[in-house]
MILOVO-289491 format. One line per 10 residues: number of its first residue (from 1); their letters; for each residue x, y, z of N, C-alpha, C. Coordinates in Angstrom, 1 decimal. Layout:
N
NUM = a = X:Y:Z:X:Y:Z:X:Y:Z  ...
END
This chain:
308
1 = mkriialsar = 19.4:49.6:31.1:18.8:48.6:32.1:18.6:49.2:33.4  19.6:50.0:33.9:19.5:50.7:35.2:18.2:51.6:35.3  18.0:52.3:34.1:16.9:53.2:34.1:15.6:52.4:34.2  15.5:51.3:33.5:14.3:50.4:33.5:14.0:49.9:34.9  15.1:49.5:35.6:15.0:49.0:37.0:14.5:50.1:37.9  15.1:51.4:37.7:14.7:52.5:38.5:13.2:52.9:38.3  12.8:52.8:37.0:11.4:53.1:36.8:10.5:52.1:37.4  10.9:50.8:37.3:10.1:49.7:37.9:10.0:49.9:39.4  11.1:50.2:40.0:11.0:50.4:41.5:10.2:51.6:41.9  10.2:52.7:41.0:9.5:53.9:41.4:8.0:53.7:41.2
11 = hwyawamvap = 7.6:52.9:40.2:6.2:52.7:39.8:5.8:51.2:40.1  6.3:50.7:41.2:6.0:49.2:41.4:4.5:49.0:41.7  3.8:50.0:42.3:2.4:49.8:42.6:1.6:49.7:41.3  1.9:50.6:40.3:1.2:50.5:39.0:1.5:49.2:38.3  2.7:48.8:38.3:3.0:47.5:37.7:2.3:46.3:38.4  2.1:46.4:39.7:1.4:45.4:40.5:0.0:45.3:40.1  -0.6:46.5:39.9:-2.0:46.6:39.5:-2.3:46.1:38.0  -1.3:46.3:37.2:-1.4:45.9:35.8:-1.1:44.5:35.5  -0.3:43.9:36.4:0.2:42.5:36.2:-0.9:41.5:36.0  -1.9:41.5:36.9:-3.0:40.5:36.7:-3.7:40.6:35.3
21 = vilvigliig = -3.9:41.8:34.8:-4.5:42.0:33.5:-3.6:41.4:32.4  -2.3:41.8:32.5:-1.4:41.3:31.5:-1.3:39.8:31.5  -1.3:39.2:32.7:-1.3:37.7:32.8:-2.5:37.1:32.2  -3.7:37.6:32.5:-4.9:37.1:32.0:-5.0:37.2:30.4  -4.6:38.4:29.9:-4.6:38.6:28.5:-3.6:37.6:27.8  -2.4:37.4:28.5:-1.4:36.5:27.9:-2.0:35.1:27.9  -2.7:34.7:28.9:-3.2:33.3:28.9:-4.4:33.1:27.9  -5.3:34.1:27.9:-6.5:34.0:27.1:-6.2:34.2:25.6  -5.4:35.2:25.3:-5.1:35.6:23.9:-3.7:35.2:23.4  -2.7:35.5:24.2:-1.3:35.3:23.8:-1.0:33.8:23.5
31 = ypltrgvyls = -1.4:32.9:24.4:-1.0:31.5:24.2:-1.8:30.9:23.0  -3.1:31.1:23.0:-3.8:30.5:21.8:-3.3:31.1:20.5  -3.0:32.4:20.5:-2.5:33.0:19.2:-1.2:32.4:18.8  -0.3:32.3:19.8:1.1:31.7:19.5:0.9:30.2:19.1  0.1:29.5:19.8:-0.2:28.1:19.4:-0.8:28.0:18.0  -1.7:28.9:17.7:-2.3:28.8:16.3:-1.3:29.1:15.2  -0.4:30.1:15.5:0.6:30.4:14.5:1.5:29.3:14.3  1.9:28.6:15.4:2.8:27.5:15.3:2.1:26.3:14.5  0.9:26.0:14.8:0.2:24.9:14.1:0.1:25.2:12.6  -0.1:26.5:12.3:-0.2:26.8:10.9:1.0:26.5:10.1
41 = ltdadeanve = 2.1:26.3:10.8:3.4:26.0:10.1:3.7:24.5:10.1  2.7:23.7:10.5:2.9:22.3:10.6:1.9:21.6:9.7  1.9:20.2:9.7:0.9:19.5:9.0:0.0:18.7:9.9  -0.3:19.4:11.1:-1.1:18.8:12.1:-2.6:18.5:11.6  -3.0:17.3:11.9:-4.4:17.0:11.6:-4.9:16.0:12.6  -6.1:15.5:12.4:-6.8:14.6:13.4:-6.0:13.3:13.6  -5.2:12.9:12.6:-4.5:11.6:12.7:-3.1:11.7:13.4  -2.5:12.9:13.4:-1.2:12.9:13.9:-0.9:13.8:15.2  -2.0:14.4:15.7:-1.8:15.2:17.0:-1.8:14.3:18.2  -1.3:14.8:19.3:-1.3:14.1:20.5:-2.8:13.8:21.0
51 = rhigvndipa = -3.1:12.6:21.4:-4.4:12.3:21.9:-4.3:11.2:22.9  -5.4:11.1:23.7:-5.5:10.1:24.8:-6.7:9.2:24.5  -6.4:7.9:24.5:-7.5:6.9:24.3:-7.4:6.0:25.5  -8.4:6.1:26.4:-8.3:5.4:27.6:-7.1:5.7:28.5  -6.3:4.7:28.8:-5.1:5.0:29.6:-3.9:5.1:28.6  -4.1:5.0:27.3:-3.0:5.1:26.4:-2.8:6.6:25.9  -1.6:7.0:25.9:-1.2:8.3:25.4:-0.5:8.2:24.0  -1.1:8.7:23.0:-0.5:8.6:21.6:0.2:10.0:21.4  1.5:10.0:21.2:2.3:11.2:21.0:2.0:11.8:19.7  2.3:13.1:19.6:2.1:13.8:18.3:3.2:13.4:17.3
61 = tydfigleny = 2.8:13.3:16.1:3.8:12.9:15.0:3.8:13.9:13.8  3.1:15.1:14.0:3.1:16.0:12.9:4.5:16.7:12.8  4.7:17.2:11.6:6.0:17.8:11.2:5.9:19.3:10.9  7.0:20.0:11.1:7.1:21.4:10.7:7.3:21.5:9.2  6.4:22.2:8.5:6.5:22.3:7.1:6.6:23.8:6.6  6.8:24.7:7.5:7.0:26.1:7.2:5.8:26.8:6.6  5.9:27.5:5.5:4.8:28.3:4.9:4.0:27.5:3.8  4.2:26.2:3.8:3.5:25.4:2.8:2.0:25.5:2.8  1.4:25.6:4.0:0.0:25.7:4.2:-0.5:27.1:3.6  0.3:28.1:3.8:-0.1:29.4:3.2:0.0:29.4:1.7
71 = rtilsdsvfw = 1.0:28.8:1.2:1.2:28.8:-0.3:0.0:28.0:-0.9  -0.4:26.9:-0.2:-1.5:26.1:-0.8:-2.8:26.9:-0.7  -3.0:27.6:0.4:-4.3:28.4:0.5:-4.3:29.5:-0.5  -3.3:30.3:-0.6:-3.3:31.5:-1.5:-3.3:31.1:-3.0  -2.9:29.9:-3.3:-3.0:29.4:-4.7:-4.3:28.7:-5.0  -5.2:28.6:-4.1:-6.4:27.9:-4.3:-7.6:29.0:-4.5  -8.4:28.7:-5.4:-9.5:29.7:-5.7:-10.5:29.7:-4.6  -10.5:28.6:-3.7:-11.5:28.6:-2.6:-11.3:29.8:-1.7  -10.0:30.1:-1.4:-9.8:31.2:-0.5:-10.2:32.5:-1.1  -9.9:32.7:-2.4:-10.2:34.0:-3.0:-11.7:34.2:-3.2
81 = drlgwtavwt = -12.4:33.1:-3.5:-13.9:33.1:-3.6:-14.5:33.5:-2.3  -14.1:32.9:-1.2:-14.7:33.2:0.1:-14.2:34.6:0.6  -13.0:35.0:0.2:-12.6:36.4:0.6:-13.5:37.4:-0.2  -13.8:37.2:-1.4:-14.6:38.1:-2.2:-16.0:38.2:-1.6  -16.6:37.1:-1.2:-18.0:37.2:-0.6:-17.9:37.8:0.8  -16.8:37.5:1.5:-16.7:38.1:2.9:-16.5:39.6:2.8  -15.8:40.1:1.8:-15.7:41.5:1.6:-17.0:42.2:1.3  -17.7:41.5:0.3:-19.0:42.1:0.0:-20.0:42.0:1.1  -20.0:40.9:1.9:-20.9:40.8:3.0:-20.6:41.8:4.1  -19.3:42.1:4.3:-18.9:43.1:5.3:-19.3:44.5:4.9
91 = aacvgvtfal = -19.0:44.8:3.7:-19.3:46.2:3.2:-20.8:46.4:3.2  -21.6:45.4:2.7:-23.0:45.6:2.7:-23.6:45.8:4.1  -23.2:44.9:5.0:-23.7:45.0:6.4:-23.3:46.3:7.1  -22.1:46.6:7.0:-21.6:47.9:7.7:-22.2:49.1:7.0  -22.3:49.1:5.7:-22.9:50.3:5.0:-24.3:50.5:5.4  -25.1:49.4:5.3:-26.6:49.6:5.6:-26.8:49.8:7.1  -26.0:49.2:7.9:-26.1:49.4:9.3:-25.8:50.8:9.7  -24.8:51.4:9.2:-24.4:52.7:9.5:-25.5:53.7:9.0  -25.9:53.5:7.7:-26.9:54.4:7.2:-28.2:54.4:8.0  -28.7:53.2:8.3:-29.9:53.1:9.1:-29.7:53.6:10.5
101 = gltlanmlnr = -28.6:53.3:11.2:-28.3:53.7:12.5:-28.3:55.2:12.6  -27.6:55.9:11.7:-27.5:57.3:11.7:-28.9:58.0:11.4  -29.6:57.4:10.5:-31.0:57.9:10.2:-31.9:57.9:11.4  -32.0:56.7:12.0:-32.9:56.5:13.1:-32.4:57.3:14.3  -31.1:57.4:14.5:-30.6:58.2:15.6:-30.9:59.7:15.4  -30.9:60.1:14.2:-31.2:61.5:13.9:-32.7:61.8:14.2  -33.5:60.8:13.9:-35.0:60.9:14.2:-35.2:60.9:15.7  -34.5:60.0:16.4:-34.7:59.9:17.8:-34.1:61.1:18.6  -33.3:61.8:18.0:-32.6:63.0:18.6:-33.6:64.2:18.7  -34.7:64.1:18.0:-35.6:65.2:17.9:-36.6:65.1:19.1
111 = rvkgrtfyrv = -37.2:66.2:19.4:-38.2:66.2:20.5:-39.6:65.7:19.9  -39.9:64.5:20.1:-41.1:63.9:19.6:-41.8:63.2:20.7  -43.1:63.1:20.7:-43.9:62.4:21.7:-43.6:60.9:21.7  -43.3:60.4:22.9:-43.0:59.0:23.0:-41.6:58.7:22.6  -40.7:59.7:22.7:-39.3:59.5:22.3:-38.6:58.4:23.1  -38.8:58.4:24.4:-38.2:57.4:25.3:-38.6:56.0:24.9  -39.9:55.8:24.6:-40.4:54.5:24.2:-39.7:54.0:22.9  -39.6:54.9:22.0:-39.0:54.5:20.7:-37.5:54.2:20.9  -36.9:54.9:21.7:-35.5:54.6:22.0:-35.3:53.2:22.6  -36.1:52.9:23.6:-36.0:51.6:24.2:-36.4:50.5:23.2
121 = amivpwgipa = -37.4:50.7:22.3:-37.8:49.7:21.3:-36.7:49.5:20.3  -36.0:50.5:20.0:-34.9:50.4:19.0:-33.7:49.6:19.5  -33.5:49.7:20.8:-32.4:49.0:21.5:-32.6:47.6:21.9  -33.9:47.2:22.0:-34.3:45.9:22.5:-33.5:44.8:21.7  -33.4:44.8:20.4:-32.7:43.7:19.7:-31.3:43.5:20.2  -30.7:44.5:20.7:-29.3:44.4:21.2:-29.2:43.6:22.5  -30.3:43.6:23.3:-30.3:42.9:24.5:-30.7:41.4:24.4  -31.1:41.0:23.2:-31.4:39.6:22.9:-30.1:38.8:22.5  -29.8:37.7:23.1:-28.6:36.9:22.6:-28.7:36.7:21.1  -27.5:36.8:20.5:-27.5:36.7:19.0:-28.0:35.3:18.5
131 = fvsvfawkml = -27.7:34.2:19.2:-28.2:33.0:18.7:-29.7:32.8:18.8  -30.3:33.4:19.8:-31.8:33.4:19.9:-32.4:34.2:18.8  -31.8:35.3:18.5:-32.4:36.1:17.3:-32.2:35.4:16.0  -31.1:34.8:15.8:-30.9:34.0:14.6:-31.8:32.9:14.4  -32.1:32.1:15.5:-33.0:31.0:15.4:-34.4:31.5:15.1  -34.8:32.7:15.7:-36.1:33.3:15.5:-36.2:33.7:14.0  -35.2:34.3:13.4:-35.2:34.6:12.0:-35.2:33.4:11.1  -34.6:32.3:11.5:-34.6:31.1:10.8:-36.0:30.5:10.7  -36.8:30.7:11.7:-38.1:30.2:11.7:-39.0:31.1:10.8  -38.7:32.4:10.8:-39.4:33.3:9.9:-39.1:33.0:8.5
141 = fnekngllnk = -37.9:32.6:8.2:-37.5:32.4:6.8:-37.8:31.0:6.3  -38.4:30.2:7.1:-38.8:28.8:6.7:-39.7:28.9:5.5  -39.3:28.1:4.4:-40.0:28.3:3.1:-41.4:27.8:3.2  -41.7:26.7:4.0:-43.0:26.2:4.0:-43.9:26.8:5.1  -43.4:26.9:6.3:-44.2:27.3:7.4:-43.8:28.7:8.0  -42.9:29.4:7.4:-42.4:30.6:7.9:-43.5:31.8:7.8  -43.4:32.7:8.7:-44.4:33.8:8.7:-44.3:34.7:7.5  -43.0:34.9:7.1:-42.8:35.8:5.9:-43.5:35.2:4.7  -43.4:33.9:4.4:-44.0:33.3:3.2:-45.5:33.2:3.4  -46.0:33.1:4.6:-47.4:33.0:4.9:-48.0:34.4:4.5
151 = vlegggidav = -47.3:35.5:4.9:-47.8:36.8:4.5:-47.8:37.0:3.0  -46.8:36.5:2.4:-46.7:36.7:0.9:-47.8:35.9:0.2  -48.0:34.6:0.7:-49.1:33.8:0.1:-50.4:34.5:0.3  -50.6:35.1:1.5:-51.9:35.8:1.7:-52.1:37.0:0.7  -51.0:37.5:0.2:-51.1:38.6:-0.8:-51.1:38.0:-2.3  -51.1:36.7:-2.4:-51.1:36.1:-3.7:-49.7:36.0:-4.4  -48.7:36.1:-3.5:-47.3:36.0:-4.0:-46.7:34.6:-3.7  -46.0:34.0:-4.6:-45.4:32.7:-4.4:-44.4:32.8:-3.3  -44.3:31.6:-2.6:-43.3:31.5:-1.5:-41.9:31.8:-2.0  -41.1:32.4:-1.2:-39.7:32.7:-1.6:-38.8:31.8:-0.9
161 = pwlgdptwak = -37.8:31.1:-1.6:-36.9:30.2:-0.9:-35.8:31.0:-0.2  -36.1:31.6:0.9:-35.2:32.6:1.6:-33.8:32.0:1.8  -33.8:30.7:2.3:-32.5:30.1:2.6:-32.1:29.0:1.7  -32.9:28.8:0.6:-32.7:27.7:-0.3:-32.1:28.2:-1.6  -32.1:29.5:-1.9:-31.6:30.0:-3.1:-30.3:30.9:-2.8  -29.2:30.8:-3.5:-28.0:31.5:-3.1:-28.2:33.0:-3.0  -28.9:33.6:-3.9:-29.1:35.1:-3.9:-30.0:35.5:-2.7  -31.1:34.8:-2.5:-32.0:35.1:-1.4:-31.3:34.8:-0.1  -30.5:33.8:0.0:-29.8:33.4:1.2:-28.8:34.5:1.6  -28.1:35.1:0.6:-27.2:36.2:0.9:-27.9:37.4:1.4
171 = lsvvavnvwl = -29.0:37.7:0.7:-29.8:38.9:1.2:-30.3:38.6:2.6  -30.7:37.4:2.9:-31.3:37.1:4.2:-30.2:37.2:5.3  -29.0:36.7:5.1:-28.0:36.8:6.2:-27.6:38.3:6.4  -27.6:39.1:5.3:-27.3:40.5:5.4:-28.3:41.2:6.2  -29.6:40.9:6.0:-30.7:41.5:6.7:-30.7:41.2:8.2  -30.4:39.9:8.5:-30.4:39.5:9.9:-29.2:40.2:10.6  -28.0:40.3:10.0:-26.9:40.9:10.6:-27.1:42.4:10.8  -27.8:43.0:9.8:-28.1:44.5:10.0:-29.1:44.6:11.1  -30.1:43.8:11.3:-31.0:43.9:12.4:-30.3:43.8:13.7  -29.3:42.9:13.8:-28.6:42.8:15.0:-27.6:44.0:15.3
181 = gvpfmivaml = -27.1:44.6:14.2:-26.1:45.6:14.4:-26.7:47.0:14.5  -27.9:47.3:14.1:-28.5:48.6:14.1:-28.6:49.2:15.5  -29.0:48.5:16.5:-29.1:49.1:17.8:-27.8:49.6:18.4  -26.7:48.9:18.2:-25.4:49.5:18.6:-25.1:50.8:17.9  -25.4:50.8:16.6:-25.1:52.0:15.8:-26.0:53.1:16.2  -27.2:52.9:16.6:-28.1:53.9:17.0:-27.6:54.5:18.3  -27.2:53.7:19.3:-26.7:54.2:20.6:-25.5:55.1:20.3  -24.5:54.6:19.5:-23.3:55.3:19.3:-23.6:56.7:18.6  -24.4:56.6:17.5:-24.7:57.8:16.8:-25.6:58.8:17.6  -26.5:58.3:18.4:-27.3:59.2:19.3:-26.4:59.9:20.2
191 = galqaipgel = -25.4:59.3:20.8:-24.5:59.9:21.7:-23.7:61.0:21.0  -23.3:60.7:19.7:-22.5:61.7:19.0:-23.4:62.9:18.6  -24.6:62.6:18.2:-25.5:63.7:17.9:-25.8:64.7:19.0  -26.0:64.1:20.2:-26.3:64.9:21.4:-25.1:65.7:21.8  -23.9:65.4:21.4:-22.7:66.1:21.7:-22.5:67.3:20.8  -23.3:67.4:19.7:-23.2:68.6:18.8:-23.9:69.8:19.4  -23.3:70.9:19.6:-24.0:72.1:20.2:-25.2:72.5:19.4  -26.4:72.7:20.1:-27.6:73.1:19.4:-27.5:74.5:18.7  -26.6:75.3:19.3:-26.4:76.6:18.7:-26.0:76.6:17.2  -25.3:75.6:16.8:-24.8:75.5:15.5:-26.0:75.4:14.5
201 = yeaaemdgag = -27.0:74.5:14.9:-28.2:74.3:14.1:-29.0:75.6:14.0  -29.1:76.3:15.2:-29.9:77.5:15.3:-29.3:78.6:14.4  -28.0:78.7:14.4:-27.3:79.7:13.6:-27.4:79.4:12.1  -27.3:78.1:11.8:-27.4:77.7:10.4:-28.9:78.0:9.9  -29.9:77.7:10.7:-31.2:77.9:10.3:-31.5:79.4:10.1  -30.9:80.2:11.0:-31.1:81.7:10.8:-30.5:82.2:9.5  -29.4:81.5:9.1:-28.7:81.9:7.9:-29.4:81.4:6.6  -30.5:80.6:6.8:-31.3:80.1:5.7:-30.8:78.7:5.2  -30.1:78.0:6.0:-29.6:76.7:5.6:-30.8:75.7:5.7  -31.0:74.9:4.7:-32.1:73.9:4.7:-31.7:72.7:5.5
211 = pwqrfrnitl = -32.6:71.7:5.6:-32.3:70.5:6.4:-31.1:69.7:5.8  -31.0:69.5:4.5:-29.9:68.8:3.9:-28.6:69.5:4.1  -28.6:70.8:4.0:-27.4:71.6:4.2:-26.9:71.5:5.7  -27.9:71.5:6.6:-27.5:71.4:8.0:-27.0:70.0:8.3  -27.6:69.0:7.7:-27.1:67.6:7.9:-25.7:67.4:7.3  -25.5:68.0:6.1:-24.2:67.8:5.5:-23.0:68.6:6.1  -23.3:69.8:6.6:-22.3:70.7:7.0:-22.1:70.7:8.6  -23.1:70.2:9.3:-23.0:70.2:10.8:-23.1:68.8:11.3  -24.1:68.0:10.9:-24.3:66.7:11.5:-23.2:65.7:11.1  -22.9:65.6:9.8:-21.8:64.7:9.4:-20.5:65.0:10.0
221 = pgvravsstv = -20.0:66.2:9.9:-18.7:66.5:10.5:-18.7:66.3:12.1  -19.9:66.6:12.7:-20.0:66.5:14.1:-19.9:65.0:14.6  -20.4:64.1:13.8:-20.4:62.7:14.2:-19.2:61.9:13.7  -18.3:62.6:12.9:-17.2:61.9:12.2:-16.3:61.2:13.2  -15.9:61.8:14.3:-15.0:61.1:15.2:-15.6:59.8:15.8  -16.9:59.8:16.1:-17.5:58.6:16.6:-17.7:57.6:15.5  -18.2:58.1:14.4:-18.6:57.2:13.3:-17.3:56.4:12.7  -16.2:57.1:12.7:-15.0:56.4:12.2:-14.6:55.3:13.1  -14.8:55.4:14.4:-14.5:54.3:15.3:-15.5:53.2:15.2  -16.8:53.5:15.2:-17.8:52.4:15.2:-17.8:51.7:13.8
231 = vllstiwtfn = -17.5:52.4:12.8:-17.4:51.7:11.5:-16.2:50.7:11.5  -15.1:51.1:12.1:-14.0:50.1:12.2:-14.4:48.9:13.1  -15.0:49.2:14.2:-15.4:48.1:15.1:-16.5:47.2:14.4  -17.4:47.8:13.7:-18.4:47.0:13.0:-17.8:46.2:11.9  -16.8:46.7:11.2:-16.1:46.0:10.1:-15.5:44.7:10.7  -14.7:44.9:11.8:-14.1:43.8:12.4:-15.1:42.7:12.9  -16.1:43.2:13.6:-17.2:42.2:14.0:-17.8:41.5:12.9  -18.2:42.2:11.9:-18.9:41.6:10.7:-18.0:40.7:10.0  -16.8:41.0:9.8:-15.8:40.2:9.1:-15.7:38.8:9.7  -15.9:38.8:11.1:-15.8:37.5:11.8:-17.1:37.1:12.4
241 = mfpviylltk = -18.2:37.5:11.8:-19.5:37.2:12.4:-19.9:35.8:12.1  -19.4:34.9:12.9:-19.6:33.5:12.7:-21.1:33.0:13.0  -21.7:33.5:14.1:-23.1:33.0:14.5:-24.1:33.2:13.4  -24.2:34.3:12.8:-25.3:34.6:11.9:-25.2:33.6:10.7  -24.0:33.5:10.1:-23.8:32.7:8.9:-24.0:31.2:9.3  -23.3:30.8:10.3:-23.4:29.3:10.6:-24.7:28.9:11.1  -25.4:29.6:12.0:-26.6:29.2:12.6:-27.8:29.4:11.6  -27.7:30.3:10.7:-28.8:30.6:9.7:-28.7:29.7:8.5  -27.5:29.6:7.9:-27.4:28.8:6.6:-26.3:27.8:6.7  -25.4:27.8:7.7:-24.2:26.9:7.7:-23.4:27.0:6.5
251 = ggpgdsteil = -23.4:28.2:5.9:-22.6:28.5:4.7:-23.3:28.2:3.4  -24.5:27.6:3.5:-25.2:27.2:2.3:-26.1:28.3:1.8  -26.9:27.9:0.7:-26.9:26.6:0.1:-25.6:26.4:-0.7  -25.1:25.1:-0.6:-23.8:24.9:-1.2:-22.7:25.5:-0.3  -22.0:26.5:-0.9:-21.1:27.3:-0.1:-21.3:28.8:-0.4  -22.5:29.1:-0.8:-22.7:30.5:-1.4:-22.6:31.6:-0.3  -22.9:31.2:1.0:-22.9:32.3:2.0:-21.7:32.0:3.0  -20.8:31.2:2.7:-19.7:30.8:3.6:-18.6:31.9:3.5  -18.3:32.4:4.7:-17.2:33.5:4.8:-16.0:32.8:5.3  -14.9:33.5:5.5:-13.6:33.0:5.8:-13.7:32.2:7.2
261 = vtyafrlsfv = -14.3:32.9:8.1:-14.2:32.3:9.5:-15.0:31.0:9.6  -16.2:30.9:8.9:-16.9:29.7:8.9:-16.2:28.5:8.2  -15.5:28.9:7.1:-14.7:27.8:6.4:-13.6:27.3:7.3  -12.9:28.2:8.0:-11.9:27.8:9.0:-12.4:26.9:10.0  -13.6:27.2:10.5:-14.3:26.3:11.5:-14.6:25.0:10.9  -15.1:25.0:9.6:-15.4:23.7:9.0:-14.2:22.8:8.8  -13.1:23.4:8.5:-11.8:22.6:8.4:-11.4:21.9:9.7  -11.6:22.6:10.8:-11.1:22.1:12.0:-12.1:21.3:12.8  -13.5:21.5:12.6:-14.4:20.8:13.4:-15.5:20.0:12.6  -15.6:20.2:11.3:-16.7:19.5:10.6:-16.1:18.5:9.6
271 = nsprdfatsa = -15.2:18.9:8.8:-14.6:18.0:7.8:-13.9:16.8:8.4  -13.8:15.8:7.7:-13.1:14.6:8.2:-12.1:14.1:7.1  -10.8:14.0:7.5:-10.2:14.2:8.8:-10.1:15.7:9.1  -10.2:16.1:10.3:-10.1:17.5:10.7:-8.7:18.0:10.5  -8.6:19.1:9.8:-7.3:19.7:9.4:-7.0:20.9:10.3  -6.3:20.6:11.4:-6.0:21.7:12.3:-5.0:22.7:11.8  -4.0:22.3:11.0:-3.0:23.2:10.5:-3.5:24.1:9.5  -4.3:23.6:8.5:-4.8:24.5:7.5:-5.9:25.5:8.1  -6.6:25.0:9.1:-7.6:25.9:9.8:-6.9:27.0:10.5  -5.8:26.6:11.2:-5.0:27.7:11.9:-4.4:28.7:10.9
281 = awgvlillll = -4.0:28.2:9.7:-3.4:29.1:8.7:-4.5:30.1:8.2  -5.7:29.6:8.0:-6.8:30.4:7.6:-7.1:31.5:8.7  -7.0:31.1:10.0:-7.2:32.0:11.1:-6.1:33.1:11.1  -4.9:32.7:10.9:-3.8:33.7:10.8:-4.0:34.7:9.7  -4.4:34.2:8.5:-4.7:35.0:7.4:-5.8:36.0:7.7  -6.8:35.6:8.3:-7.9:36.5:8.7:-7.4:37.6:9.6  -6.6:37.2:10.6:-6.0:38.2:11.5:-5.1:39.2:10.7  -4.3:38.7:9.8:-3.5:39.6:9.0:-4.3:40.6:8.1  -5.4:40.1:7.6:-6.2:40.9:6.7:-6.9:42.0:7.6  -7.4:41.7:8.7:-8.0:42.7:9.6:-7.0:43.7:10.1
291 = slftvvyrra = -5.8:43.2:10.4:-4.7:44.1:10.9:-4.3:45.1:9.8  -4.2:44.6:8.5:-3.9:45.4:7.4:-5.0:46.4:7.2  -6.2:46.0:7.2:-7.3:47.0:7.1:-7.3:48.0:8.1  -7.0:47.7:9.4:-7.0:48.7:10.5:-5.9:49.7:10.2  -4.7:49.2:9.8:-3.6:50.2:9.6:-3.9:51.1:8.4  -4.5:50.6:7.3:-4.8:51.4:6.2:-5.9:52.4:6.6  -6.9:51.9:7.3:-8.0:52.8:7.8:-7.6:53.9:8.7  -6.7:53.6:9.6:-6.1:54.7:10.5:-5.3:55.7:9.7  -4.5:55.2:8.8:-3.8:56.2:8.0:-4.7:57.1:7.1  -5.8:56.5:6.6:-6.7:57.3:5.9:-7.4:58.4:6.7
301 = lrrqgeaw = -7.7:58.0:8.0:-8.2:59.0:8.9:-7.3:60.1:9.2  -6.0:59.7:9.4:-5.0:60.7:9.7:-4.8:61.7:8.6  -4.9:61.2:7.4:-4.8:62.1:6.2:-6.0:63.1:6.2  -7.1:62.7:6.7:-8.3:63.6:6.8:-8.3:64.5:8.0  -7.2:64.4:8.8:-7.1:65.2:10.0:-7.7:64.7:11.3  -8.1:63.4:11.2:-8.8:62.8:12.4:-7.7:62.2:13.3  -7.8:62.5:14.6:-6.9:62.0:15.6:-7.5:60.7:16.2  -7.0:59.6:15.8:-7.6:58.3:16.3:-6.5:57.4:16.7
END
């Protein structure tokens, strides 16, 4: 204890500078997280939480029920069905986004005429708010008046029910999310590519290495440190990508495109009566799944010799 007091007294200025950040993080993240975990252990819903009607205050009457919500969720096929689609959705989006981002970044890293224009054009989607982009894509996917089906009809092809058929709806949400995520991946990969010494490529070319050999033995190892980080970030973002799913399909048709986070939102804000406790339990499970993935991912990187 004396040592802690001595260190605090010696570094009081640093603590004073950090204190506002800790306070803000505690209020913005700590309190809601603690409150959510507590609610997940209760039977709180729309009918028994504290509420105010005019001048009347109705006290909360919900009870503490422990892990009952978690047992109910994990024994229900609804959770596992949505977890399966969420995993497929995340893997597809991150995989395609990374492949396209690395390919386009590799092209933009070369000395070509108009390279600056192409770089700006590739990054433009990143500057557009996500909800604006999603609404624009929703208009394009409109089965009757959408531009995509108009083009297909002009070529003699029947209209495609982009958002009305489960399979096409899944492909559509993946395409939109990839379109939103590729600019970030391009910027990250372009920075990583520019950090690779050009002498390595020159030496490999002099030794007779072909384009694929240079890419496999120089480019991929050179971008590994950056790519491992952006893949992790993209996985977390995509796993919780609420706007694309909800604004484009609202989880439909039926529940074919609904992921974990949209279902948790539905429980708390759409269904009647609103089930706050179960929704909070879904949120805690999502957090635990992402935390587990992060731990496993970091250990895998360490086994490969990556310091992360």
